[in-house]
Backbone bond lengths (Angstrom), bond angles and torsions (degrees), N, CA, C in turn:
res aa  C-N    CA-C-N  psi(-1)  N-CA   C-N-CA  omega(-1)  CA-C   N-CA-C  phi
1 M - - - 1.451 - - 1.533 111.77 -
2 L 1.340 118.03 -29.20 1.467 121.71 -179.48 1.525 111.07 -112.11
3 D 1.332 115.89 141.77 1.465 122.01 174.51 1.518 111.46 -84.01
4 K 1.316 115.70 -33.05 1.466 120.75 -179.27 1.524 109.60 -146.85
5 K 1.313 115.88 164.18 1.455 121.83 179.89 1.529 109.72 -73.84
6 P 1.337 117.41 129.64 1.476 120.06 176.63 1.527 111.22 -61.31
7 D 1.322 116.06 142.76 1.461 121.89 -176.64 1.527 109.19 -126.08
8 W 1.337 116.05 130.54 1.463 120.46 -179.57 1.521 112.25 -62.62
9 E 1.325 117.56 -31.59 1.471 120.13 178.82 1.523 111.00 -61.91
10 D 1.332 116.52 -35.10 1.465 120.18 177.52 1.522 110.96 -65.71
11 V 1.336 117.41 -36.30 1.463 121.27 177.72 1.529 109.77 -62.34
12 V 1.318 116.60 -44.85 1.466 121.24 179.74 1.529 110.69 -63.58
13 K 1.336 117.31 -40.24 1.474 121.06 177.88 1.524 110.92 -62.59
14 I 1.333 116.79 -42.85 1.467 121.22 179.03 1.527 110.15 -64.00
15 M 1.328 117.22 -42.14 1.468 121.08 178.64 1.528 110.19 -61.14
16 G 1.318 117.17 -44.00 1.455 120.96 -179.06 1.511 113.67 -69.90
17 K 1.324 116.53 -39.94 1.465 121.50 -176.09 1.531 112.58 -73.74
18 Y 1.353 116.55 -39.53 1.464 120.21 -173.93 1.518 113.93 -112.35
19 G 1.327 118.33 -7.09 1.461 121.48 179.56 1.517 113.77 70.62
20 L 1.328 117.43 25.96 1.454 121.05 179.46 1.523 110.86 -79.06
21 A 1.320 115.93 153.98 1.458 121.27 171.68 1.522 108.74 -67.18
22 S 1.320 117.15 158.45 1.462 120.49 -175.88 1.530 112.42 -60.27
23 S 1.314 117.86 -38.85 1.472 119.80 -179.98 1.528 111.34 -64.81
24 D 1.328 117.44 -41.85 1.469 120.62 177.50 1.527 110.88 -66.85
25 A 1.320 116.62 -40.28 1.464 120.61 179.53 1.533 111.02 -64.01
26 M 1.331 117.08 -35.34 1.471 119.82 177.05 1.527 110.87 -66.03
27 I 1.319 117.05 -39.51 1.464 121.01 177.85 1.526 109.87 -63.86
28 V 1.326 117.08 -46.16 1.468 121.05 178.60 1.528 110.44 -61.24
29 N 1.317 117.07 -42.91 1.457 120.85 -179.99 1.534 110.89 -62.70
30 M 1.326 117.35 -44.44 1.469 120.27 178.18 1.523 110.41 -62.64
31 F 1.318 117.14 -39.72 1.459 120.62 177.74 1.530 110.39 -64.14
32 N 1.328 117.15 -42.71 1.465 120.73 178.95 1.523 111.84 -63.31
33 C 1.315 117.71 -29.34 1.469 122.08 -179.86 1.530 112.29 -87.15
34 S 1.309 117.03 -9.00 1.463 120.88 -173.79 1.530 111.76 -90.36
35 K 1.312 113.61 169.46 1.463 121.36 175.10 1.524 111.36 -88.84
36 L 1.319 116.69 -0.28 1.462 121.48 -178.52 1.525 110.50 -70.47
37 S 1.310 115.69 143.59 1.465 119.87 179.07 1.527 112.49 -105.81
38 L 1.335 117.00 -4.07 1.458 120.80 -175.95 1.518 109.89 -144.64
39 L 1.313 115.53 138.13 1.463 122.23 173.93 1.524 107.37 -135.15
40 L 1.312 117.08 125.57 1.466 121.26 178.81 1.517 109.21 -95.82
41 T 1.334 115.64 131.71 1.455 120.88 178.51 1.527 109.75 -151.83
42 A 1.315 115.94 149.82 1.457 121.35 174.03 1.527 110.50 -97.65
43 D 1.316 117.35 -2.41 1.463 123.82 -179.26 1.535 108.61 -85.48
44 M 1.324 116.95 106.92 1.466 120.83 -174.56 1.531 112.75 -67.27
45 E 1.335 118.19 -33.24 1.468 119.83 177.26 1.528 110.13 -63.55
46 M 1.322 115.97 -43.64 1.452 120.42 179.40 1.529 110.60 -67.68
47 A 1.312 117.29 -39.56 1.466 121.06 179.51 1.534 110.66 -62.24
48 R 1.334 117.58 -44.45 1.475 120.53 178.00 1.510 110.94 -61.37
49 C 1.299 116.86 -41.83 1.460 121.86 179.51 1.527 110.80 -62.31
50 I 1.332 116.72 -46.77 1.462 120.86 -178.31 1.518 110.53 -63.24
51 V 1.310 117.65 -43.35 1.469 121.00 177.64 1.521 110.12 -60.51
52 S 1.317 118.05 -44.55 1.469 121.49 -179.83 1.519 111.66 -65.28
53 E 1.328 117.27 -38.94 1.461 121.24 -177.48 1.524 112.23 -73.00
54 K 1.315 118.47 -31.87 1.462 121.59 -176.29 1.530 113.47 -85.74
55 I 1.336 117.81 -11.06 1.474 120.45 -179.40 1.504 110.10 -76.48
């Protein structure tokens, strides 16, 4: 399910770069570490972050 081991430093970087709350940043980090190609969310801040991170 995961391509790489999740790292707390990446969560902090995401929080600093996009201003996300820690819980949202953890979700984005887990998604970035996963083999999943799609994540559905109604949270527009998180959606913008995920699009920026996956490009």
